[in-house]
Backbone as a chain_set.jsonl record, in Angstrom:
{"seq": "MRQKILTVFALASTNWKREISEIGHLLCLASQALLQFTPVCIRENIRVEIIGSKTRLPKTLINNINTVEQKTSPGKRLLRIAQDYSSRDSILATVESFQAHKDTLKFSDFMVNTQNVGLLIRTGKEQRLSDFMLWECAFAELHFPDIFWPDFDQQTLAKAINRYEQRDRRFGV", "coords": {"N": [[38.319, -1.623, -0.708], [36.2, -3.426, 1.291], [32.964, -2.28, 2.629], [32.651, -1.785, 6.138], [30.378, -3.321, 8.208], [27.962, -3.233, 10.822], [25.695, -5.261, 12.182], [22.867, -5.491, 14.108], [20.637, -7.413, 15.959], [17.332, -6.64, 16.581], [14.66, -7.379, 16.785], [13.223, -10.433, 16.324], [11.266, -12.166, 13.872], [9.979, -14.279, 14.926], [9.44, -13.284, 17.56], [6.989, -12.147, 17.798], [5.342, -13.996, 18.941], [5.513, -13.793, 21.645], [4.267, -12.387, 24.793], [1.791, -9.969, 24.496], [2.14, -7.518, 25.811], [4.843, -7.463, 26.359], [5.91, -7.418, 23.665], [4.995, -4.969, 22.935], [6.347, -3.342, 24.673], [8.917, -3.784, 23.707], [8.833, -2.778, 21.117], [8.252, -0.127, 21.659], [10.733, 0.525, 23.011], [12.488, 0.316, 20.849], [11.751, 2.314, 19.068], [12.096, 4.572, 20.638], [14.923, 4.363, 20.985], [15.852, 4.631, 18.443], [15.344, 7.405, 17.946], [16.798, 8.542, 19.932], [19.556, 7.844, 19.431], [19.989, 8.772, 16.905], [21.241, 11.443, 16.599], [23.791, 10.754, 17.492], [24.61, 8.896, 15.517], [24.648, 10.392, 13.281], [26.673, 12.34, 14.041], [28.796, 10.576, 14.192], [29.051, 9.74, 11.546], [27.587, 7.483, 10.647], [25.528, 5.502, 8.825], [22.193, 4.395, 9.078], [20.358, 1.58, 8.64], [17.455, -0.206, 8.364], [16.663, -3.585, 8.317], [14.468, -6.272, 7.45], [10.988, -7.063, 7.871], [8.487, -4.609, 7.582], [5.788, -4.659, 7.748], [4.227, -5.34, 10.035], [4.748, -3.555, 11.941], [4.328, -0.861, 14.169], [2.825, 2.303, 13.15], [4.12, 4.64, 14.363], [6.738, 3.633, 14.886], [7.473, 3.02, 12.374], [7.423, 5.503, 11.139], [9.546, 6.66, 12.733], [11.612, 5.088, 11.872], [11.864, 5.728, 9.166], [12.637, 8.418, 9.566], [15.136, 8.18, 10.774], [16.644, 6.807, 8.884], [16.628, 8.549, 6.753], [17.844, 10.899, 7.836], [20.405, 9.954, 8.463], [21.403, 9.098, 6.065], [23.66, 10.128, 4.578], [25.881, 9.03, 5.748], [28.987, 7.161, 6.043], [29.727, 4.688, 7.331], [28.126, 1.677, 8.084], [25.203, 0.838, 9.991], [23.194, -1.641, 10.554], [20.006, -2.607, 11.493], [18.228, -5.306, 12.455], [14.9, -5.591, 12.282], [11.959, -7.149, 13.172], [12.775, -9.382, 11.793], [13.678, -12.224, 9.822], [15.809, -14.688, 8.881], [15.122, -16.916, 7.369], [12.791, -16.146, 5.992], [13.951, -14.205, 4.498], [15.684, -15.628, 2.787], [13.769, -17.224, 1.457], [12.356, -15.236, 0.003], [14.377, -14.408, -1.584], [14.852, -16.79, -3.204], [12.471, -16.888, -4.715], [12.716, -14.37, -6.102], [14.956, -15.105, -7.481], [14.092, -17.313, -9.19], [12.856, -16.055, -11.202], [14.921, -14.771, -12.653], [17.145, -16.367, -12.899], [18.938, -17.061, -14.892], [20.585, -14.887, -15.365], [22.139, -13.92, -13.176], [24.059, -14.787, -10.255], [22.853, -16.807, -7.364], [23.303, -15.596, -4.845], [23.534, -12.958, -5.554], [21.029, -11.937, -5.604], [20.27, -11.68, -2.911], [19.301, -9.613, -0.307], [20.88, -8.804, 1.859], [23.877, -9.324, 1.483], [26.54, -9.283, 2.414], [29.025, -11.091, 3.874], [29.104, -12.308, 7.194], [31.658, -11.49, 9.561], [32.17, -11.803, 12.241], [30.145, -13.072, 14.594], [28.501, -12.13, 17.451], [26.713, -13.354, 20.252], [24.745, -12.56, 22.762], [23.11, -13.218, 25.983], [23.292, -15.631, 26.882], [22.71, -17.85, 25.297], [23.373, -20.317, 22.754], [22.975, -20.289, 19.926], [21.852, -19.41, 16.585], [19.379, -18.431, 16.072], [17.655, -17.768, 13.798], [19.086, -15.793, 12.611], [20.542, -14.134, 10.015], [21.274, -16.557, 8.336], [22.444, -17.347, 6.004], [24.48, -15.535, 5.489], [26.099, -15.912, 7.595], [27.611, -18.169, 7.304], [30.434, -18.669, 7.347], [31.144, -17.384, 9.591], [32.94, -16.347, 12.446], [32.065, -17.431, 15.641], [30.99, -16.124, 18.725], [30.223, -16.497, 21.99], [29.576, -14.862, 24.669], [29.205, -15.219, 28.136], [27.109, -13.587, 29.186], [24.319, -11.205, 29.679], [22.636, -8.977, 27.342], [22.479, -6.161, 28.323], [24.709, -6.146, 30.02], [26.798, -6.164, 28.37], [29.776, -4.659, 27.478], [32.324, -2.237, 26.438], [34.775, -3.579, 27.097], [34.162, -6.235, 26.931], [33.505, -6.327, 24.302], [35.901, -5.58, 23.111], [37.456, -7.781, 23.785], [36.231, -9.909, 22.289], [36.731, -9.056, 19.753], [39.458, -9.074, 19.65], [40.026, -11.782, 20.045], [38.858, -12.654, 17.734], [40.398, -11.533, 15.747], [42.755, -12.945, 16.177], [42.24, -15.416, 15.031], [42.753, -17.917, 12.583], [41.481, -17.618, 9.722], [39.881, -19.646, 7.549], [37.755, -20.175, 5.804], [36.415, -22.655, 5.267], [38.343, -24.127, 3.974]], "CA": [[38.063, -2.18, 0.653], [34.684, -3.621, 1.561], [32.363, -1.513, 3.686], [32.408, -2.434, 7.329], [28.939, -3.232, 8.695], [27.566, -3.71, 12.167], [24.266, -5.559, 12.076], [22.214, -5.988, 15.433], [19.274, -8.198, 15.935], [16.571, -6.062, 17.577], [13.446, -8.118, 16.959], [13.025, -11.487, 15.423], [9.789, -12.326, 13.565], [9.262, -15.243, 15.978], [9.282, -12.615, 18.894], [5.653, -11.885, 17.84], [4.748, -15.043, 19.686], [5.598, -13.354, 22.99], [3.147, -11.76, 25.314], [1.571, -8.733, 23.758], [2.611, -6.407, 26.673], [6.327, -7.641, 26.174], [6.117, -7.01, 22.397], [4.704, -3.544, 23.053], [7.492, -2.729, 25.438], [10.202, -3.95, 22.884], [8.732, -1.933, 19.975], [8.451, 1.144, 22.237], [12.142, 0.695, 23.308], [13.194, 0.424, 19.586], [11.304, 3.532, 18.623], [12.78, 5.588, 21.526], [16.341, 4.207, 20.863], [16.191, 5.132, 17.065], [15.344, 8.839, 17.983], [17.883, 8.933, 20.873], [20.765, 7.652, 18.884], [20.175, 9.46, 15.567], [22.4, 12.483, 16.648], [25.138, 10.102, 17.588], [24.98, 8.284, 14.296], [24.978, 11.639, 12.455], [27.918, 12.904, 14.37], [29.862, 9.554, 13.876], [29.086, 9.43, 10.201], [27.055, 6.345, 10.504], [24.242, 5.361, 8.195], [21.295, 3.408, 9.802], [19.498, 0.898, 7.685], [16.638, -1.244, 8.933], [16.299, -4.745, 7.518], [13.265, -7.027, 7.963], [9.585, -6.6, 7.439], [7.812, -3.416, 8.236], [4.305, -4.765, 7.6], [3.477, -5.501, 11.268], [5.406, -2.494, 12.878], [3.269, 0.289, 14.37], [3.135, 3.546, 12.364], [5.008, 5.537, 14.953], [8.043, 3.092, 14.764], [7.73, 3.105, 10.989], [7.864, 6.982, 10.963], [10.895, 6.834, 13.41], [12.635, 4.339, 10.959], [12.116, 6.579, 7.94], [13.337, 9.569, 9.884], [16.453, 7.957, 11.112], [17.312, 6.343, 7.684], [16.765, 9.746, 5.959], [18.801, 11.822, 8.395], [21.727, 9.351, 8.559], [21.821, 8.58, 4.692], [25.032, 10.447, 4.042], [26.905, 8.283, 6.564], [29.989, 6.276, 5.353], [29.736, 3.519, 7.886], [26.687, 1.274, 8.094], [24.704, 0.176, 11.103], [21.974, -2.282, 10.128], [19.205, -3.091, 12.516], [17.147, -6.31, 12.01], [13.779, -5.408, 13.079], [10.932, -8.004, 12.615], [13.61, -10.077, 10.686], [13.735, -13.691, 9.642], [16.602, -15.133, 7.771], [14.49, -17.835, 6.557], [11.915, -15.355, 5.144], [14.805, -13.564, 3.539], [16.094, -16.625, 1.79], [12.62, -17.536, 0.642], [12.15, -14.025, -0.917], [15.545, -14.496, -2.617], [14.471, -17.973, -4.093], [11.259, -16.345, -5.461], [13.245, -13.53, -7.096], [15.917, -15.769, -8.393], [13.317, -18.082, -10.092], [12.453, -15.276, -12.43], [16.062, -14.248, -13.283], [18.249, -17.362, -12.626], [19.917, -17.111, -16.064], [21.372, -13.708, -15.391], [23.022, -13.594, -12.015], [24.289, -15.851, -9.152], [21.778, -16.596, -6.3], [23.754, -14.533, -3.8], [23.251, -11.518, -6.062], [19.609, -11.628, -5.35], [20.069, -11.478, -1.489], [19.282, -8.183, 0.126], [22.013, -8.503, 2.738], [24.775, -10.314, 0.993], [27.81, -9.186, 2.956], [29.355, -12.205, 4.793], [29.447, -11.844, 8.519], [32.946, -12.034, 9.982], [32.116, -12.098, 13.666], [28.885, -13.057, 15.279], [28.454, -12.211, 18.992], [25.495, -13.667, 20.713], [24.654, -12.441, 24.083], [21.891, -13.77, 26.383], [23.659, -17.07, 27.389], [22.22, -18.728, 24.328], [24.421, -20.548, 21.853], [22.348, -20.553, 18.674], [21.846, -18.331, 15.648], [17.984, -17.892, 16.146], [17.267, -17.386, 12.453], [19.816, -14.497, 12.227], [21.473, -14.11, 8.841], [21.864, -17.75, 8.183], [23.243, -17.475, 4.746], [25.575, -14.628, 5.723], [26.911, -16.437, 8.721], [28.156, -19.535, 6.949], [31.708, -18.829, 7.746], [31.381, -16.45, 10.574], [33.422, -16.778, 13.791], [30.943, -17.392, 16.653], [31.357, -15.827, 20.055], [28.936, -16.558, 22.96], [29.986, -14.433, 25.978], [28.205, -15.686, 29.097], [26.411, -12.41, 29.8], [23.166, -10.7, 29.015], [22.912, -7.736, 26.6], [22.686, -4.899, 29.141], [26.043, -6.137, 30.571], [27.848, -6.147, 27.206], [30.446, -3.373, 27.386], [33.477, -2.017, 25.555], [35.745, -4.562, 27.389], [33.734, -7.418, 26.39], [33.613, -6.222, 22.795], [37.331, -5.662, 22.761], [37.969, -9.179, 24.008], [35.645, -10.648, 21.24], [37.382, -8.611, 18.471], [40.807, -9.527, 19.779], [39.985, -13.226, 19.805], [38.455, -12.77, 16.223], [41.698, -11.151, 14.997], [43.702, -14.009, 16.343], [41.824, -16.601, 14.346], [43.203, -18.273, 11.251], [40.213, -17.806, 9.055], [40.276, -20.513, 6.361], [36.569, -20.128, 5.027], [36.014, -23.96, 4.759], [39.439, -24.803, 3.285]], "C": [[36.526, -2.231, 0.863], [34.216, -2.762, 2.773], [32.246, -2.27, 5.034], [30.979, -2.197, 7.766], [28.761, -3.775, 9.982], [26.139, -4.052, 11.964], [23.899, -6.099, 13.518], [20.914, -6.456, 15.201], [18.43, -7.458, 16.918], [15.313, -6.802, 17.842], [13.325, -9.183, 15.929], [11.578, -11.615, 15.093], [9.143, -13.359, 14.424], [8.915, -14.628, 17.34], [7.705, -12.242, 18.973], [4.724, -12.913, 18.596], [4.756, -14.777, 21.21], [4.427, -12.674, 23.483], [3.089, -10.351, 24.685], [2.141, -7.411, 24.564], [4.189, -6.398, 26.431], [6.71, -7.078, 24.774], [5.954, -5.524, 22.363], [5.833, -2.797, 23.558], [8.788, -2.699, 24.438], [10.039, -2.88, 21.728], [8.788, -0.507, 20.521], [9.951, 1.61, 22.522], [12.734, 1.019, 21.931], [12.887, 1.83, 19.032], [12.07, 4.661, 19.455], [14.309, 5.509, 21.161], [16.712, 4.87, 19.428], [16.264, 6.813, 17.238], [16.58, 9.284, 18.863], [19.279, 8.823, 20.236], [20.994, 8.287, 17.483], [21.212, 10.52, 15.629], [23.69, 11.889, 16.692], [25.59, 9.586, 16.26], [25.354, 9.413, 13.274], [26.451, 12.094, 12.73], [29.141, 11.841, 14.093], [29.913, 9.056, 12.502], [28.659, 7.947, 9.931], [25.735, 6.321, 9.842], [23.44, 4.251, 8.771], [20.392, 2.904, 8.614], [18.643, -0.203, 8.593], [16.421, -2.318, 7.993], [15.18, -5.524, 8.16], [11.972, -6.471, 7.406], [9.123, -5.547, 8.202], [6.284, -3.482, 8.309], [3.581, -4.808, 9.035], [3.884, -4.43, 12.334], [4.341, -1.396, 13.012], [3.736, 1.504, 13.542], [4.174, 4.466, 12.97], [6.459, 4.964, 14.731], [8.435, 3.156, 13.261], [8.26, 4.5, 10.547], [9.242, 7.173, 11.519], [12.025, 6.202, 12.472], [12.894, 5.267, 9.712], [12.835, 7.805, 8.441], [14.794, 9.307, 10.071], [17.357, 7.474, 9.796], [17.587, 7.556, 6.74], [17.847, 10.723, 6.599], [20.166, 11.192, 8.467], [22.131, 8.874, 7.125], [23.12, 8.983, 4.236], [26.116, 9.726, 4.815], [27.785, 7.302, 5.719], [30.041, 4.919, 5.977], [28.258, 3.004, 8.099], [26.358, 0.461, 9.411], [23.328, -0.351, 10.595], [21.247, -2.849, 11.259], [18.118, -4.048, 12.053], [16.005, -6.198, 12.917], [12.601, -6.264, 12.385], [11.605, -8.794, 11.365], [13.572, -11.555, 10.923], [14.607, -14.047, 8.575], [15.9, -16.178, 6.862], [13.55, -17.215, 5.528], [12.79, -14.698, 4.028], [15.25, -14.525, 2.572], [14.889, -17.07, 0.873], [12.366, -16.451, -0.449], [13.241, -14.122, -1.959], [15.289, -15.643, -3.622], [13.496, -17.429, -5.053], [11.808, -15.427, -6.519], [14.239, -14.127, -7.939], [15.237, -16.656, -9.428], [13.138, -17.353, -11.39], [13.673, -14.778, -13.17], [17.194, -15.175, -13.204], [19.189, -17.435, -13.742], [20.853, -15.89, -16.059], [22.503, -13.526, -14.28], [23.186, -14.873, -11.093], [23.099, -15.712, -8.073], [22.174, -15.549, -5.323], [23.593, -13.118, -4.245], [21.852, -11.095, -5.835], [19.258, -11.404, -3.851], [20.198, -10.122, -1.205], [20.57, -7.854, 0.952], [23.083, -9.56, 2.437], [26.273, -10.234, 1.526], [28.033, -10.307, 3.931], [29.62, -11.593, 6.089], [30.765, -12.387, 8.996], [32.906, -12.587, 11.483], [30.662, -11.988, 14.168], [28.897, -13.202, 16.753], [27.012, -12.35, 19.437], [25.389, -13.574, 22.18], [23.354, -13.216, 24.659], [22.1, -15.251, 26.848], [23.085, -18.214, 26.325], [23.382, -19.009, 23.273], [23.768, -21.128, 20.63], [22.136, -19.331, 17.933], [20.324, -17.768, 15.662], [17.573, -17.174, 14.887], [17.879, -16.096, 12.097], [20.864, -14.627, 11.224], [22.261, -15.46, 8.565], [22.832, -17.979, 7.163], [24.517, -16.733, 4.933], [26.586, -15.114, 6.701], [27.639, -17.73, 8.566], [29.593, -19.77, 7.339], [32.102, -17.807, 8.943], [32.014, -16.991, 11.813], [32.375, -16.404, 14.763], [31.601, -17.09, 18.033], [30.172, -15.581, 20.964], [29.407, -16.139, 24.426], [28.862, -14.888, 27.027], [27.644, -14.525, 29.964], [25.164, -12.011, 29.046], [23.46, -9.323, 28.331], [23.215, -6.507, 27.401], [24.065, -4.894, 29.83], [27.152, -6.102, 29.673], [28.385, -4.669, 27.235], [31.635, -3.431, 26.494], [34.461, -3.172, 25.799], [35.492, -5.901, 26.858], [33.745, -7.494, 24.873], [35.071, -6.292, 22.408], [37.893, -7.164, 22.796], [37.417, -10.053, 22.821], [36.416, -10.295, 19.931], [38.827, -9.173, 18.489], [40.844, -11.067, 19.487], [39.667, -13.449, 18.252], [39.892, -12.483, 15.418], [42.814, -12.084, 15.194], [43.46, -15.223, 15.563], [42.428, -16.753, 12.943], [41.991, -18.584, 10.389], [40.392, -18.483, 7.703], [38.945, -20.699, 5.435], [36.323, -21.615, 4.379], [37.195, -24.708, 4.116], [40.305, -25.575, 4.378]], "O": [[35.759, -1.29, 0.654], [34.934, -2.558, 3.752], [31.733, -3.389, 5.008], [30.444, -1.09, 7.712], [29.394, -4.788, 10.279], [25.378, -3.163, 11.583], [24.535, -7.016, 14.037], [20.161, -5.972, 14.355], [18.735, -7.589, 18.103], [14.887, -6.882, 18.994], [13.324, -8.875, 14.737], [10.721, -11.238, 15.892], [7.931, -13.346, 14.641], [8.242, -15.242, 18.168], [7.181, -12.053, 20.071], [3.536, -12.684, 18.823], [4.074, -15.471, 21.964], [3.563, -12.358, 22.666], [4.085, -9.686, 24.403], [2.53, -6.409, 23.964], [4.75, -5.309, 26.315], [7.697, -6.352, 24.664], [6.793, -4.86, 21.753], [6.258, -1.78, 23.011], [9.557, -1.739, 24.393], [10.995, -2.172, 21.412], [9.38, 0.322, 19.83], [10.353, 2.759, 22.336], [13.478, 1.998, 21.862], [13.82, 2.47, 18.546], [12.613, 5.592, 18.859], [14.924, 6.569, 21.041], [17.731, 5.546, 19.286], [17.175, 7.439, 16.697], [17.271, 10.254, 18.552], [20.12, 9.68, 20.508], [22.119, 8.302, 16.983], [22.066, 10.529, 14.743], [24.634, 12.362, 16.059], [26.742, 9.763, 15.865], [26.317, 9.284, 12.518], [27.292, 12.206, 11.839], [30.278, 12.222, 13.818], [30.645, 8.115, 12.196], [29.27, 7.256, 9.116], [24.849, 7.069, 10.253], [24.004, 3.172, 8.951], [19.821, 3.639, 7.808], [19.191, -0.937, 9.415], [16.002, -2.029, 6.872], [14.987, -5.409, 9.371], [11.929, -5.546, 6.594], [9.32, -5.526, 9.417], [5.597, -2.591, 8.808], [2.447, -4.346, 9.161], [3.397, -4.441, 13.464], [3.592, -1.084, 12.087], [4.929, 1.67, 13.287], [5.011, 5.021, 12.258], [7.347, 5.754, 14.411], [9.61, 3.33, 12.938], [9.232, 4.685, 9.815], [10.072, 7.795, 10.857], [13.14, 6.707, 12.337], [14.036, 5.507, 9.321], [13.696, 8.252, 7.683], [15.631, 10.081, 9.607], [18.56, 7.719, 9.698], [18.599, 7.602, 6.041], [18.662, 11.284, 5.867], [21.114, 11.975, 8.536], [23.192, 8.259, 7.018], [23.728, 8.209, 3.497], [27.279, 9.884, 4.441], [27.288, 6.7, 4.768], [30.374, 3.98, 5.255], [27.32, 3.784, 8.265], [27.099, -0.422, 9.842], [22.437, 0.43, 10.26], [21.876, -3.592, 12.013], [17.195, -3.65, 11.342], [16.029, -6.591, 14.083], [12.323, -6.1, 11.198], [11.129, -8.846, 10.231], [13.453, -12.051, 12.043], [14.286, -13.785, 7.416], [16.16, -16.219, 5.66], [13.486, -17.648, 4.377], [12.433, -14.649, 2.851], [15.169, -14.157, 1.4], [15.049, -17.252, -0.334], [12.192, -16.747, -1.631], [12.974, -13.917, -3.143], [15.508, -15.442, -4.817], [13.761, -17.545, -6.249], [11.484, -15.586, -7.696], [14.391, -13.697, -9.082], [15.784, -16.759, -10.526], [13.244, -17.902, -12.487], [13.492, -14.358, -14.313], [18.292, -14.689, -13.474], [20.299, -17.904, -13.492], [21.869, -15.927, -16.754], [23.608, -13.042, -14.527], [22.471, -15.865, -11.236], [22.478, -14.657, -7.936], [21.371, -14.667, -5.017], [23.523, -12.192, -3.437], [21.564, -9.899, -5.889], [18.14, -11.003, -3.527], [21.075, -9.444, -1.741], [21.219, -6.822, 0.775], [23.145, -10.588, 3.112], [27.124, -11.026, 1.12], [27.195, -10.449, 4.821], [30.246, -10.537, 6.187], [31.017, -13.586, 8.877], [33.49, -13.605, 11.853], [30.062, -10.914, 14.147], [29.254, -14.255, 17.281], [26.166, -11.548, 19.042], [25.912, -14.459, 22.858], [22.608, -13.793, 23.869], [21.147, -15.968, 27.152], [23.07, -19.402, 26.648], [24.2, -18.145, 22.957], [23.959, -22.301, 20.309], [22.215, -18.25, 18.517], [20.138, -16.627, 15.238], [17.166, -16.014, 14.962], [17.281, -15.329, 11.343], [21.947, -15.151, 11.485], [23.488, -15.562, 8.549], [23.854, -18.646, 7.319], [25.574, -17.247, 4.568], [27.768, -14.775, 6.643], [28.191, -18.305, 9.504], [29.978, -20.901, 7.634], [33.271, -17.494, 9.165], [31.624, -18.084, 12.225], [31.849, -15.291, 14.772], [32.595, -17.7, 18.428], [29.322, -14.707, 20.795], [29.598, -17.004, 25.281], [27.68, -14.892, 26.684], [27.699, -14.499, 31.194], [24.965, -12.425, 27.904], [24.401, -8.621, 28.701], [24.217, -5.854, 27.113], [24.568, -3.831, 30.194], [28.313, -6.023, 30.073], [27.674, -3.678, 27.067], [31.95, -4.45, 25.88], [34.964, -3.727, 24.823], [36.38, -6.623, 26.406], [33.958, -8.542, 24.263], [35.432, -6.997, 21.466], [38.655, -7.624, 21.945], [38.17, -10.923, 22.384], [36.699, -11.177, 19.12], [39.33, -9.672, 17.482], [41.686, -11.52, 18.712], [40.204, -14.363, 17.626], [40.33, -13.247, 14.558], [43.779, -12.038, 14.431], [44.371, -16.036, 15.412], [42.577, -15.767, 12.221], [41.536, -19.727, 10.35], [41.01, -17.911, 6.805], [39.053, -21.333, 4.386], [36.076, -21.759, 3.181], [37.02, -25.867, 3.74], [41.293, -26.225, 4.036]]}, "num_chains": 1, "name": "protein.A"}
């Protein structure tokens, strides 16, 4: 059985174009949330993994990322948090790696996050992927609830999952 993974998009690489005060606030929230939810993840047997670039992140956030990844490493379920993430950058890095080894493996074997996405939920009243896991979402079911993230609750999630489970997934066939 394939591992079940939940991936959430915390900060897109393009978000660095926002006002500096807004970026600072988002990074501070991310750092606080990591520390706040680490005990919950440990208790629920959830391993946290941060994907994306860490080169522009503040040292405090990087330290908190390292702490949460280390403390939750025994977890059997996986929560991936895309922080300073760009799907396009991920694909380009894969192409560069593939160029050197193309005779040995398939292209998808070089991708860092190769698990296909089954259900993509996009809040915020936007109906676009915004550079989020473009390769992995090729056959994802898309759900766009007409609410913003703070209003996303268990009932909204249950509705999305129920709709997903009712779909006849044909994967392009």
